[in-house]
Every structure is written in structure tokens, then in C-alpha cells.
PyMOL Python script that loads the backbone (N, CA, C, O; Angstrom):
from pymol import cmd

cmd.read_pdbstr("""\
ATOM      1  N   MET A   1      80.272 -13.837  25.603  1.00  0.00           N
ATOM      2  CA  MET A   1      79.938 -13.975  26.989  1.00  0.00           C
ATOM      3  C   MET A   1      78.620 -13.306  27.322  1.00  0.00           C
ATOM      4  O   MET A   1      77.979 -13.674  28.306  1.00  0.00           O
ATOM      5  N   ALA A   2      78.209 -12.358  26.550  1.00  0.00           N
ATOM      6  CA  ALA A   2      76.970 -11.645  26.833  1.00  0.00           C
ATOM      7  C   ALA A   2      75.771 -12.577  26.685  1.00  0.00           C
ATOM      8  O   ALA A   2      74.741 -12.367  27.326  1.00  0.00           O
ATOM      9  N   ARG A   3      75.896 -13.601  25.849  1.00  0.00           N
ATOM     10  CA  ARG A   3      74.798 -14.533  25.634  1.00  0.00           C
ATOM     11  C   ARG A   3      74.490 -15.325  26.907  1.00  0.00           C
ATOM     12  O   ARG A   3      73.331 -15.666  27.141  1.00  0.00           O
ATOM     13  N   GLY A   4      75.454 -15.614  27.701  1.00  0.00           N
ATOM     14  CA  GLY A   4      75.261 -16.360  28.931  1.00  0.00           C
ATOM     15  C   GLY A   4      74.344 -15.625  29.891  1.00  0.00           C
ATOM     16  O   GLY A   4      73.493 -16.237  30.536  1.00  0.00           O
ATOM     17  N   ASN A   5      74.514 -14.320  29.985  1.00  0.00           N
ATOM     18  CA  ASN A   5      73.674 -13.521  30.850  1.00  0.00           C
ATOM     19  C   ASN A   5      72.232 -13.502  30.325  1.00  0.00           C
ATOM     20  O   ASN A   5      71.280 -13.541  31.105  1.00  0.00           O
ATOM     21  N   GLN A   6      72.082 -13.444  29.011  1.00  0.00           N
ATOM     22  CA  GLN A   6      70.740 -13.435  28.403  1.00  0.00           C
ATOM     23  C   GLN A   6      70.022 -14.748  28.692  1.00  0.00           C
ATOM     24  O   GLN A   6      68.824 -14.754  28.978  1.00  0.00           O
ATOM     25  N   ARG A   7      70.746 -15.849  28.618  1.00  0.00           N
ATOM     26  CA  ARG A   7      70.154 -17.157  28.911  1.00  0.00           C
ATOM     27  C   ARG A   7      69.708 -17.237  30.367  1.00  0.00           C
ATOM     28  O   ARG A   7      68.628 -17.745  30.669  1.00  0.00           O
ATOM     29  N   GLU A   8      70.543 -16.734  31.254  1.00  0.00           N
ATOM     30  CA  GLU A   8      70.186 -16.756  32.676  1.00  0.00           C
ATOM     31  C   GLU A   8      68.926 -15.925  32.936  1.00  0.00           C
ATOM     32  O   GLU A   8      68.049 -16.339  33.695  1.00  0.00           O
ATOM     33  N   LYS A   9      68.843 -14.769  32.312  1.00  0.00           N
ATOM     34  CA  LYS A   9      67.661 -13.910  32.478  1.00  0.00           C
ATOM     35  C   LYS A   9      66.413 -14.608  31.928  1.00  0.00           C
ATOM     36  O   LYS A   9      65.340 -14.533  32.525  1.00  0.00           O
ATOM     37  N   ALA A  10      66.563 -15.287  30.783  1.00  0.00           N
ATOM     38  CA  ALA A  10      65.434 -15.998  30.187  1.00  0.00           C
ATOM     39  C   ALA A  10      64.988 -17.146  31.083  1.00  0.00           C
ATOM     40  O   ALA A  10      63.788 -17.379  31.235  1.00  0.00           O
ATOM     41  N   ARG A  11      65.945 -17.872  31.684  1.00  0.00           N
ATOM     42  CA  ARG A  11      65.610 -18.962  32.604  1.00  0.00           C
ATOM     43  C   ARG A  11      64.866 -18.438  33.828  1.00  0.00           C
ATOM     44  O   ARG A  11      63.879 -19.034  34.258  1.00  0.00           O
ATOM     45  N   GLU A  12      65.335 -17.331  34.387  1.00  0.00           N
ATOM     46  CA  GLU A  12      64.673 -16.737  35.544  1.00  0.00           C
ATOM     47  C   GLU A  12      63.244 -16.321  35.204  1.00  0.00           C
ATOM     48  O   GLU A  12      62.317 -16.538  35.984  1.00  0.00           O
ATOM     49  N   LYS A  13      63.085 -15.726  34.041  1.00  0.00           N
ATOM     50  CA  LYS A  13      61.756 -15.293  33.604  1.00  0.00           C
ATOM     51  C   LYS A  13      60.831 -16.492  33.426  1.00  0.00           C
ATOM     52  O   LYS A  13      59.672 -16.442  33.838  1.00  0.00           O
ATOM     53  N   THR A  14      61.322 -17.557  32.823  1.00  0.00           N
ATOM     54  CA  THR A  14      60.530 -18.755  32.599  1.00  0.00           C
ATOM     55  C   THR A  14      60.136 -19.399  33.920  1.00  0.00           C
ATOM     56  O   THR A  14      58.989 -19.812  34.092  1.00  0.00           O
ATOM     57  N   LEU A  15      61.081 -19.489  34.856  1.00  0.00           N
ATOM     58  CA  LEU A  15      60.782 -20.062  36.170  1.00  0.00           C
ATOM     59  C   LEU A  15      59.724 -19.232  36.902  1.00  0.00           C
ATOM     60  O   LEU A  15      58.847 -19.786  37.564  1.00  0.00           O
ATOM     61  N   LYS A  16      59.807 -17.926  36.782  1.00  0.00           N
ATOM     62  CA  LYS A  16      58.848 -17.041  37.428  1.00  0.00           C
ATOM     63  C   LYS A  16      57.446 -17.245  36.820  1.00  0.00           C
ATOM     64  O   LYS A  16      56.461 -17.285  37.557  1.00  0.00           O
ATOM     65  N   GLU A  17      57.348 -17.373  35.500  1.00  0.00           N
ATOM     66  CA  GLU A  17      56.062 -17.614  34.831  1.00  0.00           C
ATOM     67  C   GLU A  17      55.491 -18.977  35.211  1.00  0.00           C
ATOM     68  O   GLU A  17      54.286 -19.100  35.434  1.00  0.00           O
ATOM     69  N   GLN A  18      56.334 -19.994  35.286  1.00  0.00           N
ATOM     70  CA  GLN A  18      55.872 -21.327  35.647  1.00  0.00           C
ATOM     71  C   GLN A  18      55.376 -21.376  37.089  1.00  0.00           C
ATOM     72  O   GLN A  18      54.477 -22.156  37.402  1.00  0.00           O
ATOM     73  N   ALA A  19      55.939 -20.566  37.959  1.00  0.00           N
ATOM     74  CA  ALA A  19      55.512 -20.537  39.359  1.00  0.00           C
ATOM     75  C   ALA A  19      54.102 -19.966  39.492  1.00  0.00           C
ATOM     76  O   ALA A  19      53.364 -20.344  40.402  1.00  0.00           O
ATOM     77  N   THR A  20      53.729 -19.066  38.600  1.00  0.00           N
ATOM     78  CA  THR A  20      52.400 -18.459  38.682  1.00  0.00           C
ATOM     79  C   THR A  20      51.328 -19.283  37.967  1.00  0.00           C
ATOM     80  O   THR A  20      50.138 -19.039  38.165  1.00  0.00           O
ATOM     81  N   GLN A  21      51.726 -20.249  37.142  1.00  0.00           N
ATOM     82  CA  GLN A  21      50.755 -21.072  36.428  1.00  0.00           C
ATOM     83  C   GLN A  21      50.097 -22.076  37.361  1.00  0.00           C
ATOM     84  O   GLN A  21      50.652 -22.436  38.400  1.00  0.00           O
ATOM     85  N   LYS A  22      48.900 -22.527  36.975  1.00  0.00           N
ATOM     86  CA  LYS A  22      48.163 -23.501  37.775  1.00  0.00           C
ATOM     87  C   LYS A  22      48.897 -24.843  37.753  1.00  0.00           C
ATOM     88  O   LYS A  22      49.388 -25.294  36.719  1.00  0.00           O
ATOM     89  N   LYS A  23      48.951 -25.443  38.901  1.00  0.00           N
ATOM     90  CA  LYS A  23      49.615 -26.741  39.025  1.00  0.00           C
ATOM     91  C   LYS A  23      48.667 -27.857  38.608  1.00  0.00           C
ATOM     92  O   LYS A  23      47.473 -27.631  38.415  1.00  0.00           O
ATOM     93  N   LYS A  24      49.200 -29.040  38.475  1.00  0.00           N
ATOM     94  CA  LYS A  24      48.394 -30.206  38.136  1.00  0.00           C
ATOM     95  C   LYS A  24      47.478 -30.579  39.286  1.00  0.00           C
ATOM     96  O   LYS A  24      47.583 -30.027  40.381  1.00  0.00           O
ATOM     97  N   ASN A  25      46.589 -31.509  39.036  1.00  0.00           N
ATOM     98  CA  ASN A  25      45.652 -31.990  40.036  1.00  0.00           C
ATOM     99  C   ASN A  25      46.417 -32.646  41.190  1.00  0.00           C
ATOM    100  O   ASN A  25      47.253 -33.524  40.977  1.00  0.00           O
ATOM    101  N   THR A  26      46.116 -32.207  42.404  1.00  0.00           N
ATOM    102  CA  THR A  26      46.809 -32.750  43.570  1.00  0.00           C
ATOM    103  C   THR A  26      45.936 -33.722  44.350  1.00  0.00           C
ATOM    104  O   THR A  26      46.339 -34.182  45.418  1.00  0.00           O
ATOM    105  N   GLN A  27      44.750 -34.045  43.842  1.00  0.00           N
ATOM    106  CA  GLN A  27      43.853 -34.962  44.538  1.00  0.00           C
ATOM    107  C   GLN A  27      44.306 -36.401  44.343  1.00  0.00           C
ATOM    108  O   GLN A  27      44.910 -36.750  43.328  1.00  0.00           O
ATOM    109  N   SER A  28      43.998 -37.234  45.347  1.00  0.00           N
ATOM    110  CA  SER A  28      44.302 -38.654  45.214  1.00  0.00           C
ATOM    111  C   SER A  28      43.257 -39.282  44.289  1.00  0.00           C
ATOM    112  O   SER A  28      42.316 -38.608  43.871  1.00  0.00           O
ATOM    113  N   GLY A  29      43.414 -40.532  43.976  1.00  0.00           N
ATOM    114  CA  GLY A  29      42.496 -41.210  43.062  1.00  0.00           C
ATOM    115  C   GLY A  29      41.077 -41.258  43.577  1.00  0.00           C
ATOM    116  O   GLY A  29      40.136 -41.031  42.817  1.00  0.00           O
ATOM    117  N   THR A  30      40.901 -41.554  44.872  1.00  0.00           N
ATOM    118  CA  THR A  30      39.543 -41.632  45.424  1.00  0.00           C
ATOM    119  C   THR A  30      38.909 -40.252  45.545  1.00  0.00           C
ATOM    120  O   THR A  30      37.711 -40.094  45.313  1.00  0.00           O
ATOM    121  N   GLU A  31      39.710 -39.254  45.909  1.00  0.00           N
ATOM    122  CA  GLU A  31      39.179 -37.886  45.978  1.00  0.00           C
ATOM    123  C   GLU A  31      38.741 -37.412  44.608  1.00  0.00           C
ATOM    124  O   GLU A  31      37.682 -36.800  44.464  1.00  0.00           O
ATOM    125  N   PHE A  32      39.555 -37.695  43.602  1.00  0.00           N
ATOM    126  CA  PHE A  32      39.237 -37.300  42.237  1.00  0.00           C
ATOM    127  C   PHE A  32      37.969 -37.996  41.762  1.00  0.00           C
ATOM    128  O   PHE A  32      37.114 -37.366  41.139  1.00  0.00           O
ATOM    129  N   ALA A  33      37.837 -39.285  42.049  1.00  0.00           N
ATOM    130  CA  ALA A  33      36.651 -40.041  41.637  1.00  0.00           C
ATOM    131  C   ALA A  33      35.398 -39.499  42.325  1.00  0.00           C
ATOM    132  O   ALA A  33      34.349 -39.375  41.694  1.00  0.00           O
ATOM    133  N   ARG A  34      35.503 -39.178  43.610  1.00  0.00           N
ATOM    134  CA  ARG A  34      34.364 -38.640  44.355  1.00  0.00           C
ATOM    135  C   ARG A  34      33.936 -37.284  43.775  1.00  0.00           C
ATOM    136  O   ARG A  34      32.745 -37.033  43.590  1.00  0.00           O
ATOM    137  N   THR A  35      34.910 -36.416  43.492  1.00  0.00           N
ATOM    138  CA  THR A  35      34.616 -35.106  42.919  1.00  0.00           C
ATOM    139  C   THR A  35      33.972 -35.262  41.542  1.00  0.00           C
ATOM    140  O   THR A  35      33.014 -34.565  41.207  1.00  0.00           O
ATOM    141  N   LYS A  36      34.509 -36.176  40.763  1.00  0.00           N
ATOM    142  CA  LYS A  36      33.976 -36.419  39.420  1.00  0.00           C
ATOM    143  C   LYS A  36      32.532 -36.917  39.495  1.00  0.00           C
ATOM    144  O   LYS A  36      31.696 -36.503  38.692  1.00  0.00           O
ATOM    145  N   GLU A  37      32.233 -37.799  40.447  1.00  0.00           N
ATOM    146  CA  GLU A  37      30.871 -38.314  40.604  1.00  0.00           C
ATOM    147  C   GLU A  37      29.914 -37.214  41.061  1.00  0.00           C
ATOM    148  O   GLU A  37      28.771 -37.168  40.605  1.00  0.00           O
ATOM    149  N   GLN A  38      30.357 -36.337  41.946  1.00  0.00           N
ATOM    150  CA  GLN A  38      29.521 -35.228  42.397  1.00  0.00           C
ATOM    151  C   GLN A  38      29.195 -34.287  41.245  1.00  0.00           C
ATOM    152  O   GLN A  38      28.058 -33.835  41.108  1.00  0.00           O
ATOM    153  N   GLN A  39      30.184 -33.995  40.424  1.00  0.00           N
ATOM    154  CA  GLN A  39      29.956 -33.137  39.274  1.00  0.00           C
ATOM    155  C   GLN A  39      29.017 -33.803  38.276  1.00  0.00           C
ATOM    156  O   GLN A  39      28.181 -33.131  37.674  1.00  0.00           O
ATOM    157  N   ALA A  40      29.143 -35.105  38.095  1.00  0.00           N
ATOM    158  CA  ALA A  40      28.259 -35.835  37.186  1.00  0.00           C
ATOM    159  C   ALA A  40      26.828 -35.822  37.703  1.00  0.00           C
ATOM    160  O   ALA A  40      25.888 -35.707  36.916  1.00  0.00           O
ATOM    161  N   ALA A  41      26.649 -35.939  39.019  1.00  0.00           N
ATOM    162  CA  ALA A  41      25.307 -35.899  39.604  1.00  0.00           C
ATOM    163  C   ALA A  41      24.661 -34.536  39.386  1.00  0.00           C
ATOM    164  O   ALA A  41      23.469 -34.448  39.092  1.00  0.00           O
ATOM    165  N   ILE A  42      25.441 -33.486  39.529  1.00  0.00           N
ATOM    166  CA  ILE A  42      24.919 -32.134  39.293  1.00  0.00           C
ATOM    167  C   ILE A  42      24.488 -31.990  37.836  1.00  0.00           C
ATOM    168  O   ILE A  42      23.428 -31.428  37.559  1.00  0.00           O
ATOM    169  N   MET A  43      25.290 -32.486  36.913  1.00  0.00           N
ATOM    170  CA  MET A  43      24.939 -32.391  35.495  1.00  0.00           C
ATOM    171  C   MET A  43      23.696 -33.211  35.171  1.00  0.00           C
ATOM    172  O   MET A  43      22.869 -32.780  34.368  1.00  0.00           O
ATOM    173  N   ARG A  44      23.549 -34.390  35.785  1.00  0.00           N
ATOM    174  CA  ARG A  44      22.344 -35.196  35.553  1.00  0.00           C
ATOM    175  C   ARG A  44      21.103 -34.458  36.035  1.00  0.00           C
ATOM    176  O   ARG A  44      20.060 -34.515  35.384  1.00  0.00           O
ATOM    177  N   GLU A  45      21.203 -33.759  37.181  1.00  0.00           N
ATOM    178  CA  GLU A  45      20.070 -32.988  37.684  1.00  0.00           C
ATOM    179  C   GLU A  45      19.712 -31.864  36.724  1.00  0.00           C
ATOM    180  O   GLU A  45      18.535 -31.616  36.463  1.00  0.00           O
ATOM    181  N   LYS A  46      20.725 -31.186  36.198  1.00  0.00           N
ATOM    182  CA  LYS A  46      20.479 -30.097  35.253  1.00  0.00           C
ATOM    183  C   LYS A  46      19.822 -30.630  33.971  1.00  0.00           C
ATOM    184  O   LYS A  46      18.907 -30.009  33.432  1.00  0.00           O
ATOM    185  N   GLN A  47      20.298 -31.776  33.497  1.00  0.00           N
ATOM    186  CA  GLN A  47      19.735 -32.349  32.279  1.00  0.00           C
ATOM    187  C   GLN A  47      18.301 -32.803  32.509  1.00  0.00           C
ATOM    188  O   GLN A  47      17.452 -32.635  31.633  1.00  0.00           O
ATOM    189  N   ALA A  48      18.021 -33.373  33.672  1.00  0.00           N
ATOM    190  CA  ALA A  48      16.655 -33.792  33.981  1.00  0.00           C
ATOM    191  C   ALA A  48      15.737 -32.579  34.072  1.00  0.00           C
ATOM    192  O   ALA A  48      14.591 -32.635  33.625  1.00  0.00           O
ATOM    193  N   ALA A  49      16.224 -31.498  34.638  1.00  0.00           N
ATOM    194  CA  ALA A  49      15.418 -30.280  34.733  1.00  0.00           C
ATOM    195  C   ALA A  49      15.145 -29.718  33.345  1.00  0.00           C
ATOM    196  O   ALA A  49      14.082 -29.143  33.112  1.00  0.00           O
ATOM    197  N   GLY A  50      16.074 -29.871  32.435  1.00  0.00           N
ATOM    198  CA  GLY A  50      15.891 -29.392  31.066  1.00  0.00           C
ATOM    199  C   GLY A  50      14.883 -30.220  30.292  1.00  0.00           C
ATOM    200  O   GLY A  50      14.205 -29.701  29.405  1.00  0.00           O
ATOM    201  N   ARG A  51      14.775 -31.498  30.615  1.00  0.00           N
ATOM    202  CA  ARG A  51      13.823 -32.368  29.925  1.00  0.00           C
ATOM    203  C   ARG A  51      12.399 -32.187  30.428  1.00  0.00           C
ATOM    204  O   ARG A  51      11.449 -32.492  29.707  1.00  0.00           O
ATOM    205  N   ASN A  52      12.233 -31.700  31.643  1.00  0.00           N
ATOM    206  CA  ASN A  52      10.908 -31.543  32.238  1.00  0.00           C
ATOM    207  C   ASN A  52      10.573 -30.067  32.365  1.00  0.00           C
ATOM    208  O   ASN A  52      10.763 -29.488  33.435  1.00  0.00           O
ATOM    209  N   PRO A  53      10.076 -29.440  31.295  1.00  0.00           N
ATOM    210  CA  PRO A  53       9.768 -28.013  31.373  1.00  0.00           C
ATOM    211  C   PRO A  53       8.582 -27.775  32.301  1.00  0.00           C
ATOM    212  O   PRO A  53       7.773 -28.680  32.502  1.00  0.00           O
ATOM    213  N   PRO A  54       8.462 -26.588  32.864  1.00  0.00           N
ATOM    214  CA  PRO A  54       7.321 -26.275  33.722  1.00  0.00           C
ATOM    215  C   PRO A  54       6.010 -26.418  32.963  1.00  0.00           C
ATOM    216  O   PRO A  54       5.974 -26.245  31.745  1.00  0.00           O
ATOM    217  N   SER A  55       4.928 -26.736  33.680  1.00  0.00           N
ATOM    218  CA  SER A  55       3.660 -27.010  33.008  1.00  0.00           C
ATOM    219  C   SER A  55       2.857 -25.752  32.728  1.00  0.00           C
ATOM    220  O   SER A  55       1.725 -25.862  32.258  1.00  0.00           O
ATOM    221  N   HIS A  56       3.374 -24.579  32.989  1.00  0.00           N
ATOM    222  CA  HIS A  56       2.623 -23.356  32.784  1.00  0.00           C
ATOM    223  C   HIS A  56       2.882 -22.709  31.428  1.00  0.00           C
ATOM    224  O   HIS A  56       2.662 -21.508  31.268  1.00  0.00           O
ATOM    225  N   HIS A  57       3.346 -23.488  30.445  1.00  0.00           N
ATOM    226  CA  HIS A  57       3.578 -22.952  29.112  1.00  0.00           C
ATOM    227  C   HIS A  57       2.253 -22.719  28.399  1.00  0.00           C
ATOM    228  O   HIS A  57       1.230 -23.306  28.752  1.00  0.00           O
ATOM    229  N   SER A  58       2.288 -21.865  27.406  1.00  0.00           N
ATOM    230  CA  SER A  58       1.066 -21.506  26.692  1.00  0.00           C
ATOM    231  C   SER A  58       0.496 -22.692  25.903  1.00  0.00           C
ATOM    232  O   SER A  58      -0.716 -22.769  25.705  1.00  0.00           O
ATOM    233  N   TYR A  59       1.351 -23.613  25.452  1.00  0.00           N
ATOM    234  CA  TYR A  59       0.843 -24.748  24.693  1.00  0.00           C
ATOM    235  C   TYR A  59       0.053 -25.700  25.576  1.00  0.00           C
ATOM    236  O   TYR A  59      -0.727 -26.505  25.067  1.00  0.00           O
ATOM    237  N   ASP A  60       0.240 -25.623  26.889  1.00  0.00           N
ATOM    238  CA  ASP A  60      -0.456 -26.498  27.821  1.00  0.00           C
ATOM    239  C   ASP A  60      -1.922 -26.097  27.944  1.00  0.00           C
ATOM    240  O   ASP A  60      -2.776 -26.943  28.209  1.00  0.00           O
ATOM    241  N   ASN A  61      -2.217 -24.825  27.755  1.00  0.00           N
ATOM    242  CA  ASN A  61      -3.577 -24.306  27.769  1.00  0.00           C
ATOM    243  C   ASN A  61      -4.257 -24.492  29.120  1.00  0.00           C
ATOM    244  O   ASN A  61      -5.484 -24.571  29.192  1.00  0.00           O
ATOM    245  N   GLY A  62      -3.470 -24.563  30.186  1.00  0.00           N
ATOM    246  CA  GLY A  62      -4.024 -24.663  31.521  1.00  0.00           C
ATOM    247  C   GLY A  62      -4.462 -26.051  31.929  1.00  0.00           C
ATOM    248  O   GLY A  62      -4.914 -26.234  33.059  1.00  0.00           O
ATOM    249  N   LEU A  63      -4.348 -27.021  31.070  1.00  0.00           N
ATOM    250  CA  LEU A  63      -4.771 -28.388  31.388  1.00  0.00           C
ATOM    251  C   LEU A  63      -3.563 -29.204  31.795  1.00  0.00           C
ATOM    252  O   LEU A  63      -2.571 -29.273  31.068  1.00  0.00           O
ATOM    253  N   SER A  64      -3.650 -29.806  32.932  1.00  0.00           N
ATOM    254  CA  SER A  64      -2.553 -30.663  33.355  1.00  0.00           C
ATOM    255  C   SER A  64      -2.694 -32.032  32.694  1.00  0.00           C
ATOM    256  O   SER A  64      -3.730 -32.334  32.101  1.00  0.00           O
ATOM    257  N   ARG A  65      -1.674 -32.841  32.793  1.00  0.00           N
ATOM    258  CA  ARG A  65      -1.727 -34.163  32.165  1.00  0.00           C
ATOM    259  C   ARG A  65      -2.786 -35.043  32.808  1.00  0.00           C
ATOM    260  O   ARG A  65      -3.415 -35.859  32.134  1.00  0.00           O
ATOM    261  N   SER A  66      -2.987 -34.877  34.120  1.00  0.00           N
ATOM    262  CA  SER A  66      -3.986 -35.703  34.788  1.00  0.00           C
ATOM    263  C   SER A  66      -5.381 -35.383  34.264  1.00  0.00           C
ATOM    264  O   SER A  66      -6.221 -36.276  34.155  1.00  0.00           O
ATOM    265  N   VAL A  67      -5.633 -34.133  33.942  1.00  0.00           N
ATOM    266  CA  VAL A  67      -6.940 -33.748  33.391  1.00  0.00           C
ATOM    267  C   VAL A  67      -7.102 -34.327  31.994  1.00  0.00           C
ATOM    268  O   VAL A  67      -8.189 -34.766  31.619  1.00  0.00           O
ATOM    269  N   LEU A  68      -6.023 -34.328  31.228  1.00  0.00           N
ATOM    270  CA  LEU A  68      -6.105 -34.825  29.867  1.00  0.00           C
ATOM    271  C   LEU A  68      -6.272 -36.340  29.822  1.00  0.00           C
ATOM    272  O   LEU A  68      -6.893 -36.864  28.897  1.00  0.00           O
ATOM    273  N   THR A  69      -5.728 -37.047  30.805  1.00  0.00           N
ATOM    274  CA  THR A  69      -5.795 -38.504  30.775  1.00  0.00           C
ATOM    275  C   THR A  69      -6.983 -39.051  31.548  1.00  0.00           C
ATOM    276  O   THR A  69      -7.377 -40.194  31.314  1.00  0.00           O
ATOM    277  N   ASN A  70      -7.563 -38.294  32.450  1.00  0.00           N
ATOM    278  CA  ASN A  70      -8.678 -38.751  33.261  1.00  0.00           C
ATOM    279  C   ASN A  70      -9.967 -38.125  32.730  1.00  0.00           C
ATOM    280  O   ASN A  70     -10.145 -36.913  32.847  1.00  0.00           O
ATOM    281  N   PRO A  71     -10.878 -38.928  32.142  1.00  0.00           N
ATOM    282  CA  PRO A  71     -12.079 -38.366  31.519  1.00  0.00           C
ATOM    283  C   PRO A  71     -12.986 -37.648  32.507  1.00  0.00           C
ATOM    284  O   PRO A  71     -13.589 -36.634  32.156  1.00  0.00           O
ATOM    285  N   SER A  72     -13.097 -38.146  33.730  1.00  0.00           N
ATOM    286  CA  SER A  72     -13.994 -37.490  34.673  1.00  0.00           C
ATOM    287  C   SER A  72     -13.469 -36.108  35.052  1.00  0.00           C
ATOM    288  O   SER A  72     -14.252 -35.177  35.243  1.00  0.00           O
ATOM    289  N   LEU A  73     -12.164 -35.973  35.159  1.00  0.00           N
ATOM    290  CA  LEU A  73     -11.593 -34.665  35.443  1.00  0.00           C
ATOM    291  C   LEU A  73     -11.757 -33.735  34.247  1.00  0.00           C
ATOM    292  O   LEU A  73     -12.003 -32.540  34.408  1.00  0.00           O
ATOM    293  N   ALA A  74     -11.620 -34.290  33.051  1.00  0.00           N
ATOM    294  CA  ALA A  74     -11.792 -33.478  31.859  1.00  0.00           C
ATOM    295  C   ALA A  74     -13.229 -32.970  31.759  1.00  0.00           C
ATOM    296  O   ALA A  74     -13.458 -31.815  31.400  1.00  0.00           O
ATOM    297  N   GLU A  75     -14.189 -33.829  32.073  1.00  0.00           N
ATOM    298  CA  GLU A  75     -15.596 -33.409  32.034  1.00  0.00           C
ATOM    299  C   GLU A  75     -15.871 -32.341  33.086  1.00  0.00           C
ATOM    300  O   GLU A  75     -16.618 -31.397  32.828  1.00  0.00           O
ATOM    301  N   ALA A  76     -15.282 -32.480  34.254  1.00  0.00           N
ATOM    302  CA  ALA A  76     -15.453 -31.490  35.304  1.00  0.00           C
ATOM    303  C   ALA A  76     -14.858 -30.154  34.873  1.00  0.00           C
ATOM    304  O   ALA A  76     -15.429 -29.099  35.150  1.00  0.00           O
ATOM    305  N   LYS A  77     -13.730 -30.196  34.206  1.00  0.00           N
ATOM    306  CA  LYS A  77     -13.083 -28.975  33.713  1.00  0.00           C
ATOM    307  C   LYS A  77     -13.968 -28.296  32.677  1.00  0.00           C
ATOM    308  O   LYS A  77     -14.125 -27.075  32.694  1.00  0.00           O
ATOM    309  N   LYS A  78     -14.548 -29.087  31.772  1.00  0.00           N
ATOM    310  CA  LYS A  78     -15.435 -28.525  30.753  1.00  0.00           C
ATOM    311  C   LYS A  78     -16.670 -27.909  31.392  1.00  0.00           C
ATOM    312  O   LYS A  78     -17.134 -26.852  30.964  1.00  0.00           O
ATOM    313  N   ALA A  79     -17.197 -28.562  32.406  1.00  0.00           N
ATOM    314  CA  ALA A  79     -18.388 -28.050  33.079  1.00  0.00           C
ATOM    315  C   ALA A  79     -18.095 -26.717  33.758  1.00  0.00           C
ATOM    316  O   ALA A  79     -18.916 -25.800  33.705  1.00  0.00           O
ATOM    317  N   THR A  80     -16.937 -26.603  34.392  1.00  0.00           N
ATOM    318  CA  THR A  80     -16.602 -25.334  35.046  1.00  0.00           C
ATOM    319  C   THR A  80     -16.348 -24.243  34.023  1.00  0.00           C
ATOM    320  O   THR A  80     -16.689 -23.083  34.255  1.00  0.00           O
ATOM    321  N   GLU A  81     -15.751 -24.602  32.886  1.00  0.00           N
ATOM    322  CA  GLU A  81     -15.541 -23.605  31.836  1.00  0.00           C
ATOM    323  C   GLU A  81     -16.863 -23.151  31.245  1.00  0.00           C
ATOM    324  O   GLU A  81     -17.045 -21.965  30.970  1.00  0.00           O
ATOM    325  N   ALA A  82     -17.789 -24.084  31.047  1.00  0.00           N
ATOM    326  CA  ALA A  82     -19.098 -23.731  30.506  1.00  0.00           C
ATOM    327  C   ALA A  82     -19.852 -22.839  31.482  1.00  0.00           C
ATOM    328  O   ALA A  82     -20.520 -21.890  31.071  1.00  0.00           O
ATOM    329  N   ALA A  83     -19.750 -23.137  32.760  1.00  0.00           N
ATOM    330  CA  ALA A  83     -20.430 -22.334  33.771  1.00  0.00           C
ATOM    331  C   ALA A  83     -19.828 -20.933  33.825  1.00  0.00           C
ATOM    332  O   ALA A  83     -20.562 -19.954  33.959  1.00  0.00           O
ATOM    333  N   SER A  84     -18.539 -20.824  33.726  1.00  0.00           N
ATOM    334  CA  SER A  84     -17.903 -19.503  33.784  1.00  0.00           C
ATOM    335  C   SER A  84     -18.196 -18.702  32.524  1.00  0.00           C
ATOM    336  O   SER A  84     -18.331 -17.480  32.589  1.00  0.00           O
ATOM    337  N   SER A  85     -18.298 -19.378  31.367  1.00  0.00           N
ATOM    338  CA  SER A  85     -18.600 -18.631  30.124  1.00  0.00           C
ATOM    339  C   SER A  85     -20.051 -18.173  30.101  1.00  0.00           C
ATOM    340  O   SER A  85     -20.351 -17.123  29.532  1.00  0.00           O
ATOM    341  N   SER A  86     -20.966 -18.941  30.710  1.00  0.00           N
ATOM    342  CA  SER A  86     -22.368 -18.512  30.734  1.00  0.00           C
ATOM    343  C   SER A  86     -22.559 -17.350  31.699  1.00  0.00           C
ATOM    344  O   SER A  86     -23.452 -16.526  31.498  1.00  0.00           O
ATOM    345  N   LYS A  87     -21.740 -17.267  32.741  1.00  0.00           N
ATOM    346  CA  LYS A  87     -21.813 -16.135  33.672  1.00  0.00           C
ATOM    347  C   LYS A  87     -21.324 -14.853  33.022  1.00  0.00           C
ATOM    348  O   LYS A  87     -21.812 -13.770  33.344  1.00  0.00           O
ATOM    349  N   LYS A  88     -20.376 -14.962  32.118  1.00  0.00           N
ATOM    350  CA  LYS A  88     -19.820 -13.773  31.438  1.00  0.00           C
ATOM    351  C   LYS A  88     -20.827 -13.155  30.489  1.00  0.00           C
ATOM    352  O   LYS A  88     -20.795 -11.945  30.266  1.00  0.00           O
ATOM    353  N   LYS A  89     -21.728 -13.961  29.919  1.00  0.00           N
ATOM    354  CA  LYS A  89     -22.694 -13.451  28.925  1.00  0.00           C
ATOM    355  C   LYS A  89     -23.800 -12.718  29.524  1.00  0.00           C
ATOM    356  O   LYS A  89     -24.680 -12.237  28.811  1.00  0.00           O
TER     357      LYS A  89
END
""", "prot")
cmd.dss("prot")
cmd.show_as("cartoon", "prot")
cmd.util.cbc("prot")
cmd.orient("prot")
């Protein structure tokens, strides 16, 4: 008969532990889909930010892409660098 009491105590303990555990998702299908889409949009923004590093890295050497692709801007940049280096001497 002592085993019956042990089983009851174990059941009570299990029920108490299950009450404190996180429940399943209570959102409806449309709410869940909306939440999932919002989270996906946030992740896409993070991934896009990771693909486009800031342009102030040392490998950039201070030249933006527009300067590198536009010859007149590149020549203007060279002229200003030459003028600044001649002033230093």
C-alpha cells in the first residue's frame, strides 16, 4: 500500500513541473504567419547590412566607388592630393 502514496506524490510533482513549463504556441494561423514574416524581414535587414560593410575600411584608402568609376572625379582627387603633398614639402 505504501507504493500508492509514492505514485500519488510523483504525479503531483509531475503536474507541478508541467504547470511551470512553457506552453505551446497560442497564436492563430494568421498571427503566427504575420509574426514569422516580421522576423524574416528583420533577418533580411541584418543580412543586407552584413553584405554592405561601411566604406571607411582601410582597404578603401579613402576613395569612394564613385571616384573610382568616374575618371573626372579620380583626376580631381589626384590633383588635390598632389597639391596637398606639394604644400607639405
